[in-house]
Residue, then its C-alpha position, 0 to 999 in steps of 0.5 A: m500500500r505504502e509503495r502504491w502512494f509514495s513511490r517516485r512514480a506515484f509522486l510524479l503522478h500526484f504532481l501532474l494531478v495537482t497541476v493539470v486538473p487545476g489547469c484544465l478548470a481554470a481554462g474552462w472558467w476562462q472559456v466561460h467568460r469568453a462565451l458569455s462575451g459573445n464568442l460562440l466557440s467558447y461554449l464548447y471549449s467551456i464543456e471540453w476543458p472540465f472534461f479534460a479535468v475529469l479524464g485526468v482524475v480518472a487516468w491518475w487513479q488507474l495509473v496509481h492502482d495499476e499493476p506494472v506489466a512485469h508482474w503480469l508476464q510471469s503468470e497467466q492470472a492475477p495474484e490474489g486480491r489484485r484486480r486487473s485494470w481495464l487500461y491493460h488488455q491481455d487476450d485470453s485466446e491464443g492467435q493463429p499464426v500468420a500464414r505467408y504464401e510466397a507464390l502470390e507475393s510480388p518479388e518486392l514484397s517477398a524481399y521486404n518480407r525477407y528483410l523483416e525477418s532477418l530485422a526480427a532475427g536480429k542478425a544484421k550489424k551495422t558496418w562501414s559498408n552497411p551503415r544502416g544495418l540492412p541484412t545482406g540479400t534484402l532491400g539495399g542488400d548485395v543481391e543482384g537484379e534486386l534493385p535496378d541500376a538507376g536505383r544504385g546510383a547510376a549516372i543519368s544520361 
C-alpha cells in the first residue's frame, strides 16, 4: 500500500494531478467568460476543459492502482487480491499464426518480408559498408537484380 502511494512514480502522478486538473478547470472558467462575452465557439471549449480535468482524475486513479506489466508476464492470472486494470488488456485466446504464401507475393513484397524476418532475427550488423544495418540479400543488400541500376546511383544520361 505504501509503495503504491509514495513511490517515485506515484509522486510524479500526484504532481501531474495537482497541476493539470486545476489548469484545465481554470481554462474552462476562462472559456465560460469568453462565451458570455459573445464568442460562440467558447461554449464548446467551456465544456471540453472540465471534461479533460475529469479525464485526468480518472487516468491518475487508474495509473496509481495499475499493476506494472512485468508482474503479469510471469503468470497468466492476476495474483490473489489484485484486480486487473481495464487499461491493460491481455487476450485470453491464442491467435492463429500468420500464413505466408510466397507464390502469391510480388518479388518486391517477398524481398521486403525477408528483410523484416532478418530484422526480427537480429542478425544484421552495422558496418562501414552497411551503415544502416540492412541484412545482406534484402532491400539495399548485395543481391544483383533486386534494385535497378538507376536505384544504385548510376549516372543519368
